[in-house]
VEXBAKE-587491 format. One line per field, with one value per atom (N, C-alpha, C): atom name; x, y, z; residue in one letter. Coordinates in steps of 0.1 Angstrom, whole numbers, padded with zeros to 4 digits. Example, Ala and Ser with C-alpha at 12.3 -4.5 7.8 and 13.67 -1.06 7.14 Angstrom:
! residues 2
atome <- c(N/CA/C/N/CA/C)
c1 <- c(0132/0123/0132/0128/0137/0129)
c2 <- c(-0057/-0045/-0033/-0022/-0011/0000)
c3 <- c(0078/0078/0078/0071/0071/0079)
residu <- c(A/A/A/S/S/S)
//
This chain:
! residues 308
atome <- c(N/CA/C/N/CA/C/N/CA/C/N/CA/C/N/CA/C/N/CA/C/N/CA/C/N/CA/C/N/CA/C/N/CA/C/N/CA/C/N/CA/C/N/CA/C/N/CA/C/N/CA/C/N/CA/C/N/CA/C/N/CA/C/N/CA/C/N/CA/C/N/CA/C/N/CA/C/N/CA/C/N/CA/C/N/CA/C/N/CA/C/N/CA/C/N/CA/C/N/CA/C/N/CA/C/N/CA/C/N/CA/C/N/CA/C/N/CA/C/N/CA/C/N/CA/C/N/CA/C/N/CA/C/N/CA/C/N/CA/C/N/CA/C/N/CA/C/N/CA/C/N/CA/C/N/CA/C/N/CA/C/N/CA/C/N/CA/C/N/CA/C/N/CA/C/N/CA/C/N/CA/C/N/CA/C/N/CA/C/N/CA/C/N/CA/C/N/CA/C/N/CA/C/N/CA/C/N/CA/C/N/CA/C/N/CA/C/N/CA/C/N/CA/C/N/CA/C/N/CA/C/N/CA/C/N/CA/C/N/CA/C/N/CA/C/N/CA/C/N/CA/C/N/CA/C/N/CA/C/N/CA/C/N/CA/C/N/CA/C/N/CA/C/N/CA/C/N/CA/C/N/CA/C/N/CA/C/N/CA/C/N/CA/C/N/CA/C/N/CA/C/N/CA/C/N/CA/C/N/CA/C/N/CA/C/N/CA/C/N/CA/C/N/CA/C/N/CA/C/N/CA/C/N/CA/C/N/CA/C/N/CA/C/N/CA/C/N/CA/C/N/CA/C/N/CA/C/N/CA/C/N/CA/C/N/CA/C/N/CA/C/N/CA/C/N/CA/C/N/CA/C/N/CA/C/N/CA/C/N/CA/C/N/CA/C/N/CA/C/N/CA/C/N/CA/C/N/CA/C/N/CA/C/N/CA/C/N/CA/C/N/CA/C/N/CA/C/N/CA/C/N/CA/C/N/CA/C/N/CA/C/N/CA/C/N/CA/C/N/CA/C/N/CA/C/N/CA/C/N/CA/C/N/CA/C/N/CA/C/N/CA/C/N/CA/C/N/CA/C/N/CA/C/N/CA/C/N/CA/C/N/CA/C/N/CA/C/N/CA/C/N/CA/C/N/CA/C/N/CA/C/N/CA/C/N/CA/C/N/CA/C/N/CA/C/N/CA/C/N/CA/C/N/CA/C/N/CA/C/N/CA/C/N/CA/C/N/CA/C/N/CA/C/N/CA/C/N/CA/C/N/CA/C/N/CA/C/N/CA/C/N/CA/C/N/CA/C/N/CA/C/N/CA/C/N/CA/C/N/CA/C/N/CA/C/N/CA/C/N/CA/C/N/CA/C/N/CA/C/N/CA/C/N/CA/C/N/CA/C/N/CA/C/N/CA/C/N/CA/C/N/CA/C/N/CA/C/N/CA/C/N/CA/C/N/CA/C/N/CA/C/N/CA/C/N/CA/C/N/CA/C/N/CA/C/N/CA/C/N/CA/C/N/CA/C/N/CA/C/N/CA/C/N/CA/C/N/CA/C/N/CA/C/N/CA/C/N/CA/C/N/CA/C/N/CA/C/N/CA/C/N/CA/C/N/CA/C/N/CA/C/N/CA/C/N/CA/C/N/CA/C/N/CA/C/N/CA/C/N/CA/C/N/CA/C/N/CA/C/N/CA/C/N/CA/C/N/CA/C/N/CA/C/N/CA/C/N/CA/C/N/CA/C/N/CA/C/N/CA/C/N/CA/C/N/CA/C/N/CA/C/N/CA/C/N/CA/C/N/CA/C/N/CA/C/N/CA/C/N/CA/C/N/CA/C/N/CA/C/N/CA/C/N/CA/C/N/CA/C/N/CA/C/N/CA/C/N/CA/C/N/CA/C/N/CA/C/N/CA/C/N/CA/C/N/CA/C/N/CA/C/N/CA/C/N/CA/C/N/CA/C/N/CA/C/N/CA/C/N/CA/C/N/CA/C/N/CA/C/N/CA/C/N/CA/C/N/CA/C/N/CA/C/N/CA/C/N/CA/C/N/CA/C/N/CA/C/N/CA/C/N/CA/C/N/CA/C/N/CA/C/N/CA/C/N/CA/C/N/CA/C/N/CA/C/N/CA/C/N/CA/C/N/CA/C/N/CA/C/N/CA/C/N/CA/C/N/CA/C/N/CA/C/N/CA/C/N/CA/C/N/CA/C/N/CA/C/N/CA/C/N/CA/C/N/CA/C/N/CA/C/N/CA/C/N/CA/C/N/CA/C/N/CA/C/N/CA/C/N/CA/C/N/CA/C/N/CA/C/N/CA/C/N/CA/C/N/CA/C/N/CA/C/N/CA/C/N/CA/C/N/CA/C/N/CA/C/N/CA/C/N/CA/C/N/CA/C/N/CA/C/N/CA/C/N/CA/C)
c1 <- c(0153/0161/0174/0184/0196/0201/0205/0210/0220/0218/0231/0230/0223/0225/0210/0212/0202/0203/0191/0192/0182/0186/0184/0180/0166/0163/0162/0165/0162/0154/0140/0134/0131/0130/0128/0125/0120/0118/0132/0143/0157/0164/0175/0185/0191/0195/0208/0219/0226/0240/0243/0235/0228/0220/0208/0200/0210/0221/0229/0238/0246/0255/0247/0236/0227/0227/0222/0218/0231/0247/0256/0259/0257/0258/0249/0239/0230/0237/0238/0250/0259/0268/0282/0276/0263/0257/0258/0251/0252/0259/0275/0281/0283/0273/0275/0277/0284/0294/0287/0289/0284/0294/0281/0283/0286/0271/0273/0257/0263/0253/0249/0234/0226/0218/0221/0210/0201/0185/0179/0165/0169/0164/0172/0171/0178/0174/0161/0153/0145/0146/0140/0125/0115/0103/0098/0091/0079/0066/0058/0047/0041/0047/0047/0054/0062/0066/0080/0091/0106/0106/0117/0118/0136/0141/0155/0155/0161/0164/0181/0181/0191/0195/0195/0200/0207/0211/0225/0223/0230/0236/0245/0237/0246/0244/0259/0262/0263/0261/0263/0256/0262/0253/0247/0232/0227/0209/0207/0189/0182/0176/0165/0156/0156/0142/0150/0159/0163/0168/0175/0179/0165/0156/0142/0143/0141/0130/0140/0154/0161/0160/0156/0156/0140/0130/0120/0120/0128/0128/0134/0145/0156/0147/0137/0127/0119/0111/0102/0113/0121/0130/0136/0136/0142/0129/0120/0108/0113/0118/0121/0117/0120/0115/0129/0129/0142/0140/0138/0131/0140/0137/0153/0141/0151/0145/0156/0151/0161/0167/0174/0179/0175/0163/0161/0157/0160/0156/0168/0175/0188/0180/0171/0166/0150/0143/0128/0125/0118/0110/0093/0086/0079/0069/0059/0048/0036/0031/0012/0018/0008/0005/-0007/-0009/-0023/-0022/-0037/-0034/-0049/-0047/-0058/-0067/-0075/-0079/-0083/-0090/-0097/-0082/-0078/-0064/-0052/-0055/-0043/-0044/-0052/-0050/-0058/-0069/-0074/-0070/-0072/-0075/-0082/-0094/-0107/-0110/-0116/-0125/-0139/-0147/-0157/-0167/-0165/-0178/-0183/-0169/-0175/-0176/-0178/-0180/-0197/-0196/-0209/-0219/-0213/-0220/-0223/-0210/-0215/-0222/-0224/-0234/-0249/-0252/-0264/-0267/-0259/-0261/-0255/-0248/-0243/-0228/-0223/-0206/-0201/-0200/-0191/-0192/-0206/-0203/-0197/-0198/-0195/-0179/-0171/-0157/-0153/-0158/-0152/-0147/-0160/-0160/-0149/-0149/-0137/-0123/-0116/-0108/-0101/-0115/-0110/-0108/-0114/-0116/-0099/-0096/-0081/-0074/-0077/-0063/-0057/-0070/-0073/-0078/-0089/-0092/-0105/-0110/-0120/-0124/-0133/-0132/-0136/-0131/-0134/-0148/-0152/-0167/-0174/-0178/-0187/-0188/-0174/-0175/-0181/-0179/-0183/-0198/-0203/-0220/-0224/-0215/-0227/-0225/-0213/-0212/-0221/-0222/-0234/-0249/-0252/-0266/-0267/-0257/-0261/-0263/-0261/-0264/-0275/-0285/-0299/-0307/-0309/-0319/-0312/-0299/-0292/-0293/-0295/-0299/-0289/-0295/-0281/-0276/-0283/-0272/-0265/-0261/-0253/-0237/-0242/-0230/-0219/-0225/-0222/-0212/-0221/-0213/-0203/-0201/-0187/-0173/-0181/-0172/-0162/-0170/-0167/-0161/-0159/-0150/-0140/-0141/-0127/-0117/-0109/-0096/-0078/-0078/-0068/-0050/-0046/-0035/-0018/-0013/-0006/0008/0007/0018/0011/-0002/-0006/-0010/-0012/-0014/0002/0009/0026/0029/0026/0025/0023/0007/-0001/0004/0010/0013/0021/0038/0044/0042/0035/0033/0029/0017/0015/0021/0033/0044/0053/0058/0065/0058/0047/0041/0037/0033/0030/0013/0008/-0006/-0010/-0023/-0025/-0041/-0043/-0057/-0059/-0070/-0076/-0082/-0075/-0084/-0085/-0102/-0111/-0120/-0119/-0130/-0141/-0136/-0145/-0156/-0161/-0170/-0168/-0175/-0172/-0173/-0184/-0189/-0176/-0169/-0159/-0148/-0147/-0135/-0134/-0143/-0146/-0143/-0149/-0145/-0128/-0123/-0105/-0103/-0107/-0102/-0102/-0116/-0118/-0110/-0106/-0100/-0081/-0079/-0062/-0057/-0070/-0065/-0062/-0066/-0060/-0069/-0060/-0064/-0077/-0079/-0091/-0095/-0106/-0110/-0117/-0117/-0122/-0130/-0135/-0144/-0158/-0168/-0176/-0189/-0199/-0206/-0220/-0225/-0235/-0248/-0259/-0272/-0283/-0284/-0297/-0305/-0318/-0331/-0342/-0346/-0354/-0347/-0334/-0327/-0320/-0324/-0317/-0306/-0297/-0288/-0296/-0298/-0304/-0295/-0280/-0274/-0268/-0269/-0260/-0250/-0246/-0234/-0238/-0230/-0234/-0226/-0226/-0212/-0205/-0191/-0185/-0182/-0174/-0173/-0157/-0152/-0138/-0134/-0123/-0119/-0103/-0096/-0086/-0080/-0083/-0082/-0087/-0100/-0100/-0090/-0085/-0073/-0065/-0060/-0048/-0049/-0062/-0068/-0068/-0076/-0072/-0060/-0054/-0038/-0032/-0031/-0025/-0030/-0047/-0055/-0050/-0049/-0049/-0032/-0024/-0011/-0007/-0017/-0018/-0022/-0033/-0041/-0033/-0024/-0014/-0004/-0001/0012/0024/0022/0033/0032/0047/0048/0047/0045/0038/0050/0062/0077/0076/0067/0066/0056/0046/0039/0045/0033/0038/0022/0020/0011/0009/0001/0003/-0010/-0007/-0023/-0013/-0031/-0030/-0034/-0043/-0052/-0047/-0052/-0046/-0057/-0065/-0074/-0063/-0052/-0047/-0032/-0033/-0015/-0011/-0025/-0021/-0018/-0025/-0019/-0006/-0002/0010/0021/0016/0024/0025/0017/0011/0025/0028/0034/0047/0052/0068/0074/0063/0071/0055/0055/0041/0045/0042/0043/0033/0040/0022/0028/0013/0016/0010/0018/0012/-0004/0005/-0003/-0002/-0015/-0014/-0001/-0004/0012/0012/0006/0007/0010/0002/0005/0019/0027/0038/0049/0043/0053/0054/0046/0047/0045/0042/0053/0063/0068/0079/0091/0081/0082/0074/0078/0067/0073/0063/0063/0053/0062/0049/0055/0061/0066/0064/0067/0063/0051/0050/0039/0036/0027/0027/0036/0042/0053/0063/0068/0079/0077/0068/0071/0081/0079/0091/0106/0106/0121/0128/0113/0117/0118/0114/0117/0129/0138/0148/0149/0140/0137/0145/0153/0156/0146/0152/0139/0139/0154/0154/0147/0141/0133/0125/0119/0101/0098/0079/0076/0075/0075/0077/0067)
c2 <- c(0005/0020/0013/0019/0017/0028/0019/0028/0036/0043/0051/0049/0060/0060/0048/0037/0032/0032/0028/0025/0008/0000/-0009/-0008/-0016/-0014/-0032/-0034/-0045/-0045/-0050/-0052/-0062/-0069/-0075/-0077/-0091/-0086/-0090/-0098/-0094/-0099/-0089/-0095/-0101/-0118/-0120/-0120/-0130/-0132/-0138/-0147/-0155/-0148/-0139/-0132/-0115/-0111/-0101/-0106/-0118/-0124/-0125/-0133/-0135/-0119/-0111/-0095/-0090/-0092/-0090/-0100/-0110/-0115/-0110/-0105/-0103/-0089/-0079/-0066/-0066/-0083/-0085/-0086/-0098/-0108/-0092/-0080/-0070/-0060/-0065/-0056/-0041/-0035/-0022/-0025/-0014/-0009/0000/-0006/0003/0015/0026/0040/0043/0037/0040/0030/0025/0011/0019/0019/0027/0020/0015/0012/0017/0016/0026/0024/0011/-0001/-0006/-0010/-0022/-0038/-0038/-0050/-0046/-0033/-0034/-0031/-0032/-0033/-0022/-0020/-0009/-0012/-0009/-0014/-0028/-0030/-0049/-0056/-0046/-0059/-0059/-0064/-0061/-0053/-0048/-0039/-0037/-0041/-0042/-0040/-0029/-0026/-0017/-0023/-0017/-0009/0002/0006/0006/0004/0003/0016/0024/0032/0026/0023/0016/0025/0023/0029/0015/0021/0010/0008/0007/0010/0000/-0008/-0019/-0016/-0026/-0023/-0026/-0014/-0014/-0028/-0024/-0035/-0049/-0053/-0070/-0068/-0060/-0059/-0056/-0052/-0055/-0072/-0069/-0088/-0100/-0097/-0105/-0103/-0087/-0089/-0097/-0093/-0100/-0117/-0120/-0130/-0139/-0130/-0132/-0132/-0120/-0116/-0128/-0134/-0145/-0157/-0156/-0169/-0166/-0159/-0155/-0151/-0147/-0143/-0130/-0119/-0106/-0100/-0088/-0073/-0069/-0069/-0060/-0052/-0040/-0031/-0021/-0021/-0013/-0001/0008/0020/0028/0038/0051/0055/0061/0071/0089/0092/0105/0116/0109/0117/0132/0124/0142/0154/0153/0164/0164/0152/0153/0150/0159/0151/0148/0134/0130/0140/0146/0154/0145/0138/0133/0117/0110/0096/0091/0083/0077/0068/0060/0047/0040/0030/0024/0016/0012/0007/-0004/-0015/-0025/-0036/-0042/-0048/-0042/-0030/-0022/-0013/-0007/-0004/-0009/-0014/-0028/-0042/-0053/-0065/-0074/-0065/-0071/-0063/-0070/-0067/-0064/-0049/-0046/-0053/-0050/-0055/-0071/-0075/-0086/-0097/-0086/-0085/-0080/-0073/-0064/-0076/-0086/-0100/-0114/-0116/-0120/-0117/-0104/-0104/-0105/-0104/-0102/-0120/-0128/-0142/-0145/-0135/-0139/-0142/-0146/-0145/-0150/-0162/-0170/-0164/-0162/-0163/-0147/-0135/-0125/-0123/-0130/-0131/-0139/-0150/-0149/-0145/-0136/-0125/-0115/-0110/-0102/-0105/-0116/-0128/-0124/-0126/-0128/-0114/-0104/-0091/-0084/-0090/-0083/-0088/-0099/-0110/-0105/-0094/-0088/-0097/-0109/-0116/-0113/-0101/-0094/-0082/-0076/-0062/-0054/-0047/-0041/-0036/-0026/-0020/-0029/-0039/-0049/-0059/-0063/-0074/-0067/-0049/-0043/-0041/-0039/-0038/-0048/-0060/-0077/-0082/-0075/-0076/-0072/-0056/-0046/-0048/-0057/-0063/-0073/-0075/-0087/-0083/-0074/-0066/-0057/-0055/-0049/-0054/-0049/-0051/-0050/-0046/-0052/-0035/-0041/-0028/-0023/-0007/0002/0001/-0005/-0006/-0013/-0029/-0031/-0021/-0018/-0007/-0002/0001/0009/-0005/-0013/-0029/-0030/-0033/-0038/-0023/-0011/0002/-0003/-0007/-0006/-0020/-0031/-0045/-0041/-0035/-0034/-0032/-0045/-0046/-0042/-0032/-0023/-0029/-0027/-0035/-0033/-0037/-0034/-0024/-0016/-0004/0008/0006/0016/0030/0029/0035/0047/0037/0044/0050/0046/0053/0065/0064/0078/0090/0084/0096/0100/0095/0094/0109/0102/0111/0123/0124/0139/0146/0138/0146/0152/0144/0143/0160/0157/0168/0161/0153/0145/0149/0153/0151/0136/0130/0118/0112/0106/0105/0090/0086/0075/0073/0062/0061/0050/0044/0037/0027/0016/0016/0006/0006/0006/0014/0016/0026/0034/0050/0066/0057/0054/0054/0045/0032/0032/0041/0043/0056/0070/0069/0084/0078/0067/0061/0061/0054/0055/0071/0079/0094/0098/0096/0103/0093/0079/0078/0077/0077/0080/0092/0105/0114/0120/0108/0112/0130/0131/0141/0146/0134/0135/0120/0119/0106/0103/0096/0094/0078/0071/0061/0062/0048/0048/0050/0060/0066/0052/0048/0034/0044/0039/0044/0041/0047/0040/0048/0039/0040/0032/0043/0039/0030/0035/0020/0011/0009/0000/0002/-0009/-0003/-0009/-0004/-0006/-0014/-0014/-0026/-0014/-0004/0009/0018/0023/0032/0047/0056/0068/0068/0073/0071/0088/0089/0077/0063/0052/0044/0046/0044/0044/0033/0028/0020/0027/0018/0017/0030/0033/0046/0058/0056/0070/0073/0060/0061/0068/0065/0073/0086/0091/0108/0113/0104/0113/0118/0106/0112/0120/0121/0135/0146/0144/0162/0163/0156/0160/0166/0159/0169/0177/0180/0195/0205/0201/0207/0216/0204/0205/0215/0210/0221/0210/0199/0185/0180/0176/0168/0157/0144/0135/0125/0132/0129/0127/0134/0141/0127/0121/0112/0100/0092/0077/0071/0061/0052/0035/0034/0018/0012/0000/-0007/-0020/-0035/-0046/-0055/-0043/-0052/-0051/-0059/-0054/-0039/-0033/-0022/-0006/-0015/-0002/0000/-0008/-0007/0005/0010/0022/0037/0035/0044/0043/0030/0027/0031/0027/0035/0050/0056/0068/0077/0070/0072/0077/0085/0084/0068/0065/0058/0047/0037/0028/0015/0014/0002/-0009/-0017/-0030/-0038/-0035/-0038/-0053/-0063/-0075/-0080/-0077/-0078/-0093/-0091/-0102/-0102/-0118/-0117/-0110/-0106/-0097/-0085/-0079/-0068/-0068/-0072/-0073/-0076/-0083/-0087/-0072/-0063/-0048/-0041/-0036/-0027/-0025/-0013/-0013/-0014/-0010/-0016/-0026/-0031/-0043/-0045/-0042/-0051/-0060/-0072/-0081/-0090/-0085/-0092/-0082/-0070/-0059/-0055/-0041/-0035/-0024/-0016/-0004/0002/0003/0013/0009/-0001/-0001/0010/0016/0025/0038/0039/0048/0049/0035/0031/0032/0029/0031/0047/0054/0068/0070/0066/0072/0069/0072/0080/0066/0074/0062/0061/0053/0050/0058/0068/0079/0090/0093/0102/0098/0091/0085/0085/0086/0081/0065/0057/0042/0037)
c3 <- c(-0175/-0170/-0173/-0172/-0167/-0154/-0142/-0131/-0130/-0114/-0114/-0096/-0095/-0079/-0076/-0063/-0063/-0046/-0038/-0027/-0025/-0020/-0014/-0002/0006/0015/0021/0033/0035/0049/0048/0060/0070/0080/0082/0102/0105/0125/0127/0121/0125/0111/0112/0098/0104/0102/0104/0096/0102/0090/0077/0079/0065/0059/0061/0053/0048/0054/0049/0039/0044/0035/0021/0017/0008/-0002/0008/0003/-0006/0007/-0004/-0016/-0014/-0031/-0040/-0036/-0047/-0054/-0043/-0047/-0060/-0052/-0060/-0076/-0074/-0089/-0097/-0092/-0106/-0104/-0100/-0104/-0098/-0083/-0078/-0065/-0065/-0057/-0040/-0032/-0018/-0020/-0019/-0013/0003/0009/0023/0027/0037/0049/0060/0062/0072/0085/0091/0097/0101/0095/0102/0111/0113/0128/0130/0141/0150/0157/0151/0156/0174/0176/0190/0187/0201/0200/0192/0179/0172/0175/0187/0184/0181/0191/0196/0188/0174/0164/0163/0161/0161/0146/0137/0134/0130/0118/0116/0102/0100/0086/0083/0071/0071/0053/0049/0039/0029/0020/0010/-0002/-0003/-0008/-0022/-0035/-0042/-0057/-0063/-0078/-0085/-0099/-0111/-0121/-0134/-0149/-0150/-0144/-0145/-0151/-0153/-0155/-0144/-0134/-0120/-0123/-0135/-0129/-0128/-0136/-0133/-0121/-0110/-0095/-0089/-0093/-0087/-0086/-0100/-0102/-0090/-0094/-0080/-0068/-0063/-0051/-0050/-0055/-0049/-0049/-0060/-0060/-0046/-0043/-0027/-0020/-0019/-0006/-0003/-0015/-0012/-0006/-0009/-0004/0008/0016/0031/0035/0028/0038/0045/0036/0042/0031/0031/0019/0016/0004/0001/-0013/-0007/-0013/-0027/-0037/-0045/-0053/-0054/-0062/-0060/-0073/-0082/-0069/-0070/-0058/-0063/-0057/-0058/-0046/-0039/-0025/-0024/-0029/-0030/-0034/-0046/-0051/-0054/-0044/-0050/-0035/-0026/-0018/-0013/-0014/-0010/-0009/-0003/-0001/0004/-0005/-0010/-0006/0005/0002/-0001/-0008/-0011/-0011/-0001/0000/-0005/-0007/-0009/0003/0007/0018/0020/0018/0018/0014/0024/0029/0026/0025/0030/0039/0042/0059/0073/0064/0069/0063/0071/0073/0071/0059/0057/0040/0037/0024/0029/0032/0038/0029/0015/0003/0011/0011/0014/0030/0038/0053/0050/0045/0042/0034/0023/0020/0031/0036/0050/0060/0063/0070/0066/0051/0043/0035/0041/0036/0022/0018/0004/0001/0018/0019/0007/0005/-0004/-0014/-0025/-0036/-0039/-0033/-0036/-0028/-0019/-0016/-0032/-0035/-0045/-0059/-0060/-0069/-0066/-0058/-0054/-0051/-0051/-0052/-0065/-0073/-0090/-0095/-0087/-0092/-0085/-0072/-0071/-0078/-0082/-0093/-0105/-0108/-0119/-0132/-0128/-0138/-0141/-0137/-0139/-0137/-0149/-0149/-0135/-0131/-0121/-0119/-0127/-0128/-0124/-0138/-0141/-0127/-0125/-0111/-0094/-0098/-0086/-0087/-0096/-0097/-0098/-0099/-0101/-0082/-0076/-0060/-0054/-0058/-0045/-0053/-0060/-0063/-0051/-0050/-0039/-0028/-0026/-0015/-0013/-0020/-0020/-0008/0003/0011/0024/0026/0038/0046/0061/0068/0073/0070/0076/0085/0097/0110/0106/0099/0100/0098/0089/0083/0090/0106/0121/0126/0130/0132/0130/0115/0111/0114/0112/0113/0124/0132/0148/0151/0138/0139/0129/0124/0113/0120/0117/0123/0111/0120/0118/0110/0097/0097/0104/0104/0112/0113/0118/0113/0110/0108/0103/0109/0124/0135/0134/0136/0135/0121/0112/0102/0101/0104/0106/0111/0122/0134/0129/0123/0120/0109/0095/0082/0091/0099/0104/0110/0113/0126/0114/0100/0092/0087/0081/0075/0064/0058/0045/0043/0037/0033/0025/0034/0032/0028/0016/0013/0009/0012/0009/-0002/-0011/-0030/-0029/-0021/-0023/-0033/-0039/-0044/-0037/-0024/-0014/-0009/0002/0005/0012/0010/0019/0032/0038/0050/0055/0054/0059/0059/0049/0049/0055/0059/0072/0084/0086/0098/0103/0090/0094/0093/0087/0084/0102/0103/0120/0130/0125/0133/0139/0124/0122/0118/0111/0107/0093/0080/0068/0064/0057/0054/0040/0033/0024/0019/0019/0013/0001/-0008/-0023/-0026/-0025/-0023/-0028/-0028/-0034/-0026/-0030/-0022/-0022/-0008/-0011/-0009/-0019/-0019/-0005/-0002/0012/0008/0013/0008/0019/0027/0038/0045/0052/0060/0052/0042/0037/0023/0021/0004/-0004/-0013/-0027/-0034/-0031/-0040/-0053/-0052/-0063/-0053/-0061/-0057/-0068/-0057/-0066/-0078/-0088/-0103/-0099/-0100/-0108/-0097/-0103/-0092/-0091/-0083/-0083/-0088/-0095/-0104/-0102/-0111/-0117/-0121/-0130/-0137/-0127/-0119/-0115/-0102/-0094/-0088/-0091/-0101/-0105/-0110/-0114/-0122/-0106/-0097/-0083/-0074/-0079/-0070/-0078/-0090/-0100/-0098/-0092/-0091/-0077/-0069/-0055/-0054/-0065/-0062/-0072/-0086/-0090/-0079/-0073/-0067/-0052/-0049/-0038/-0043/-0053/-0059/-0059/-0060/-0063/-0071/-0072/-0090/-0088/-0095/-0092/-0088/-0091/-0084/-0066/-0066/-0048/-0045/-0050/-0045/-0043/-0033/-0031/-0033/-0034/-0035/-0030/-0023/-0018/-0020/-0023/-0026/-0026/-0026/-0030/-0039/-0048/-0061/-0072/-0080/-0095/-0099/-0093/-0093/-0085/-0077/-0075/-0090/-0092/-0102/-0109/-0120/-0124/-0116/-0102/-0092/-0086/-0089/-0082/-0093/-0107/-0118/-0115/-0115/-0117/-0107/-0094/-0083/-0085/-0080/-0078/-0075/-0061/-0057/-0053/-0062/-0063/-0050/-0039/-0030/-0033/-0034/-0033/-0024/-0012/0001/0005/0007/0011/-0001/-0016/-0025/-0034/-0040/-0051/-0062/-0062/-0072/-0082/-0088/-0101/-0102/-0086/-0085/-0076/-0069/-0065/-0075/-0086/-0098/-0111/-0107/-0115/-0108/-0096/-0091/-0086/-0086/-0092/-0072/-0063/-0048/-0041/-0033/-0027/-0014/-0003/0010/0018/0018/0023/0031/0044/0053/0067/0063/0074/0078/0087/0084/0079/0076/0073/0072/0086/0091/0083/0076/0066/0054/0053/0044/0049/0065/0066/0065/0066/0066/0048/0038/0028/0021/0028/0029/0035/0041/0047/0058/0068/0080/0089/0099/0108/0123/0129/0141/0148/0149/0163/0154/0147/0138/0144/0146/0144/0159/0160/0170/0169/0181/0183/0181)
residu <- c(M/M/M/A/A/A/G/G/G/G/G/G/D/D/D/L/L/L/I/I/I/L/L/L/T/T/T/V/V/V/L/L/L/A/A/A/A/A/A/R/R/R/L/L/L/T/T/T/A/A/A/D/D/D/I/I/I/Q/Q/Q/S/S/S/Q/Q/Q/V/V/V/D/D/D/A/A/A/L/L/L/I/I/I/V/V/V/Q/Q/Q/F/F/F/G/G/G/L/L/L/Q/Q/Q/E/E/E/K/K/K/S/S/S/T/T/T/Q/Q/Q/R/R/R/L/L/L/A/A/A/D/D/D/G/G/G/S/S/S/L/L/L/Q/Q/Q/Q/Q/Q/N/N/N/K/K/K/C/C/C/I/I/I/D/D/D/C/C/C/I/I/I/E/E/E/Y/Y/Y/R/R/R/L/L/L/V/V/V/G/G/G/E/E/E/V/V/V/D/D/D/I/I/I/E/E/E/A/A/A/V/V/V/R/R/R/N/N/N/A/A/A/A/A/A/L/L/L/V/V/V/L/L/L/S/S/S/E/E/E/T/T/T/L/L/L/S/S/S/V/V/V/D/D/D/I/I/I/V/V/V/V/V/V/Q/Q/Q/A/A/A/N/N/N/T/T/T/R/R/R/D/D/D/H/H/H/V/V/V/Q/Q/Q/P/P/P/R/R/R/L/L/L/V/V/V/C/C/C/F/F/F/D/D/D/M/M/M/D/D/D/S/S/S/T/T/T/L/L/L/I/I/I/K/K/K/A/A/A/E/E/E/V/V/V/I/I/I/D/D/D/E/E/E/L/L/L/A/A/A/R/R/R/R/R/R/H/H/H/G/G/G/V/V/V/G/G/G/D/D/D/E/E/E/V/V/V/A/A/A/E/E/E/V/V/V/T/T/T/E/E/E/R/R/R/A/A/A/M/M/M/R/R/R/G/G/G/E/E/E/L/L/L/D/D/D/F/F/F/K/K/K/A/A/A/S/S/S/F/F/F/R/R/R/E/E/E/R/R/R/M/M/M/S/S/S/K/K/K/L/L/L/E/E/E/G/G/G/L/L/L/D/D/D/E/E/E/S/S/S/V/V/V/L/L/L/A/A/A/E/E/E/I/I/I/A/A/A/E/E/E/E/E/E/L/L/L/P/P/P/L/L/L/M/M/M/E/E/E/G/G/G/V/V/V/E/E/E/R/R/R/L/L/L/M/M/M/V/V/V/N/N/N/L/L/L/K/K/K/H/H/H/L/L/L/G/G/G/F/F/F/R/R/R/T/T/T/A/A/A/I/I/I/L/L/L/S/S/S/G/G/G/G/G/G/F/F/F/T/T/T/Y/Y/Y/F/F/F/A/A/A/R/R/R/H/H/H/L/L/L/Q/Q/Q/E/E/E/K/K/K/L/L/L/G/G/G/F/F/F/D/D/D/E/E/E/I/I/I/H/H/H/A/A/A/N/N/N/E/E/E/L/L/L/I/I/I/I/I/I/E/E/E/N/N/N/G/G/G/K/K/K/V/V/V/T/T/T/G/G/G/E/E/E/V/V/V/S/S/S/E/E/E/P/P/P/I/I/I/V/V/V/D/D/D/A/A/A/E/E/E/R/R/R/K/K/K/A/A/A/E/E/E/L/L/L/L/L/L/E/E/E/S/S/S/I/I/I/A/A/A/Q/Q/Q/R/R/R/E/E/E/G/G/G/F/F/F/T/T/T/L/L/L/G/G/G/Q/Q/Q/T/T/T/I/I/I/A/A/A/V/V/V/G/G/G/D/D/D/G/G/G/A/A/A/N/N/N/D/D/D/L/L/L/K/K/K/M/M/M/L/L/L/A/A/A/K/K/K/A/A/A/G/G/G/M/M/M/G/G/G/I/I/I/A/A/A/F/F/F/R/R/R/A/A/A/K/K/K/P/P/P/L/L/L/V/V/V/R/R/R/A/A/A/Q/Q/Q/A/A/A/R/R/R/Q/Q/Q/A/A/A/I/I/I/S/S/S/T/T/T/S/S/S/G/G/G/L/L/L/D/D/D/G/G/G/V/V/V/L/L/L/Y/Y/Y/L/L/L/L/L/L/G/G/G/Y/Y/Y/H/H/H/Q/Q/Q/Q/Q/Q/D/D/D/L/L/L/T/T/T/P/P/P)
//
């Protein structure tokens, strides 16, 4: 894809002179011209974490994928986030944000936590890791993992729900998205029980996940069909946007696993968040070091416009 107007956003706890110098060198390497530079965050404390952010508006006839790939390599070298996107802000206003849940909104894979409490933690965690890296078919591996949960006591679900560790920045992100009028949804290959818990806690407008089948107070090892897999997530994003009267260009998707790739590709902005290498490489945008509230800066908001 040939470039035109680009936006390059740099996020870190502190943007040193060396980091800025290497970003400037990247811009020069591709022959891009700076139209403007804006400091969106000044390194001050936001929810117990410092956020420093500079946004560059650039112009030049370049291969945007080549710029993105070079930015990703430099991001990993410097341990910062350097995110490149086509500048569509002047004529497209994002309205819908769809999130994966496990390892995106929360710092856990719920199915692994359930398995650990049921005494089959190691074998289930290994399958989960391979599935998220894209090495296994999601539906088949999901059914295999579910079968190992047969007989788990229903009371364990409530205990785990109360203990779920939230991802850094998610509370600040959700407060601001609600204030700014975004519609938000959880599209998860996990379970509705836990998605509903997050909905009540953080205010998501809607949730779509897998419904655990429970009989006589015990998990049966099965879920209701259809299973929410990669294809279903992409379908849901499109159907929600259509129902709400949004174009796909007005949608944002955020996720970490291989089963999020189709959703990330379908959305106007697809953000791989602290993602597996395969996902980070294929997504158009990636955040790996900042918290989830880094999404706000990719949308161009200044810290003065946001709730701390």
